[in-house]
C-alpha positions as CSV (number, residue, x, y, z in Angstrom):
1,A,-17.9,28.2,-6.8
2,G,-19.1,24.7,-7.0
3,T,-18.0,21.7,-5.0
4,G,-15.3,19.7,-6.8
5,D,-15.5,16.0,-7.5
6,V,-13.1,14.2,-5.2
7,A,-12.2,11.8,-8.0
8,S,-11.7,14.4,-10.7
9,P,-8.6,13.9,-12.8
10,P,-5.7,16.3,-12.5
11,K,-5.6,19.2,-14.9
12,V,-2.5,18.7,-16.9
13,F,-0.7,21.2,-19.2
14,N,2.0,20.1,-21.6
15,Q,4.1,22.8,-23.4
16,A,2.9,21.1,-26.6
17,Q,-0.6,22.4,-26.0
18,S,-1.3,26.0,-26.8
19,D,-3.7,26.8,-24.0
20,P,-3.8,25.8,-20.3
21,P,-6.7,23.8,-19.0
22,T,-10.0,25.7,-18.8
23,N,-11.5,23.6,-16.0
24,L,-9.3,24.8,-13.2
25,S,-10.9,26.1,-9.9
26,E,-10.0,29.6,-8.8
27,G,-7.3,28.2,-6.4
28,E,-5.9,25.8,-9.0
29,K,-5.7,28.7,-11.6
30,L,-3.9,31.0,-9.2
31,I,-1.3,28.4,-8.4
32,Y,-1.1,27.3,-12.1
33,D,-0.6,30.9,-13.3
34,K,2.1,31.7,-10.7
35,L,4.1,28.5,-11.5
36,T,3.7,28.9,-15.3
37,D,5.0,32.5,-15.0
38,K,8.0,31.6,-12.9
39,F,9.1,28.2,-14.2
40,L,7.9,28.0,-17.8
41,P,7.2,24.3,-17.2
42,T,7.3,21.6,-19.8
43,E,4.6,19.8,-17.8
44,L,2.3,21.1,-15.1
45,A,-0.6,19.6,-13.2
46,V,-2.4,21.3,-10.3
47,Q,-5.2,19.6,-8.5
48,D,-7.3,20.5,-5.5
49,I,-7.3,17.2,-3.7
50,S,-9.3,18.4,-0.7
51,G,-12.6,17.6,-2.2
52,G,-13.1,21.1,-3.6
53,C,-12.6,23.3,-0.5
54,G,-9.2,24.5,-1.6
55,D,-7.3,23.3,1.5
56,F,-4.9,20.8,-0.1
57,Y,-3.3,20.8,-3.5
58,A,-1.2,18.4,-5.5
59,I,1.3,19.9,-7.9
60,K,3.4,18.1,-10.5
61,I,5.8,20.3,-12.4
62,A,8.6,19.7,-14.8
63,S,11.0,22.6,-15.6
64,E,14.5,23.4,-16.7
65,A,14.7,25.6,-13.6
66,F,15.2,22.4,-11.5
67,K,18.3,21.3,-13.5
68,G,21.2,20.4,-11.2
69,L,19.2,21.0,-8.0
70,S,18.4,18.5,-5.2
71,T,14.7,17.5,-4.8
72,L,14.7,19.6,-1.6
73,N,15.9,22.7,-3.3
74,Q,13.4,22.1,-6.2
75,H,10.6,22.0,-3.7
76,K,11.9,25.1,-1.9
77,L,11.8,27.0,-5.2
78,V,8.1,26.0,-5.7
79,T,7.1,26.8,-2.1
80,R,8.9,30.2,-2.2
81,I,6.8,31.2,-5.2
82,L,3.6,30.0,-3.5
83,K,4.4,31.4,-0.1
84,Q,1.3,33.6,0.0
85,E,-1.0,30.8,-1.1
86,I,0.5,28.3,1.3
87,E,-0.4,30.5,4.2
88,G,-4.1,29.9,3.6
89,I,-4.1,26.1,2.9
90,H,-3.5,23.0,5.1
91,G,-1.4,20.9,2.7
92,L,0.6,20.8,-0.4
93,Q,1.9,17.8,-2.2
94,I,4.7,18.6,-4.6
95,K,6.4,16.5,-7.3
96,T,9.1,18.2,-9.2
97,I,10.8,16.8,-12.3
98,P,14.1,18.1,-13.5
99,P,15.0,18.0,-17.2
100,S,15.7,14.5,-18.5
101,S,19.4,13.7,-19.0
102,E,18.5,11.7,-22.0
103,S,18.2,13.4,-25.4
């Protein structure tokens, strides 16, 4: 595994695309796959923001699963799915986005 570029842009997946990003690190891919399987997100970005060592991740996820839930409960859903991964890292930044109320 190579050292990541600290200023690398987040790897974003939108449901409109047919394939997830191919430039994910091993840790990013593991988190990405788990969240995709559980939440079927309409938008998902996973980024190792630790400089490539895999100690701190930023996650942005939009999903229908968050509809009607408080931000705290949305974050609890995400951390519950990533419980095993969280044990081995130092930090996690989560931004959850519930479905838009606008049509």
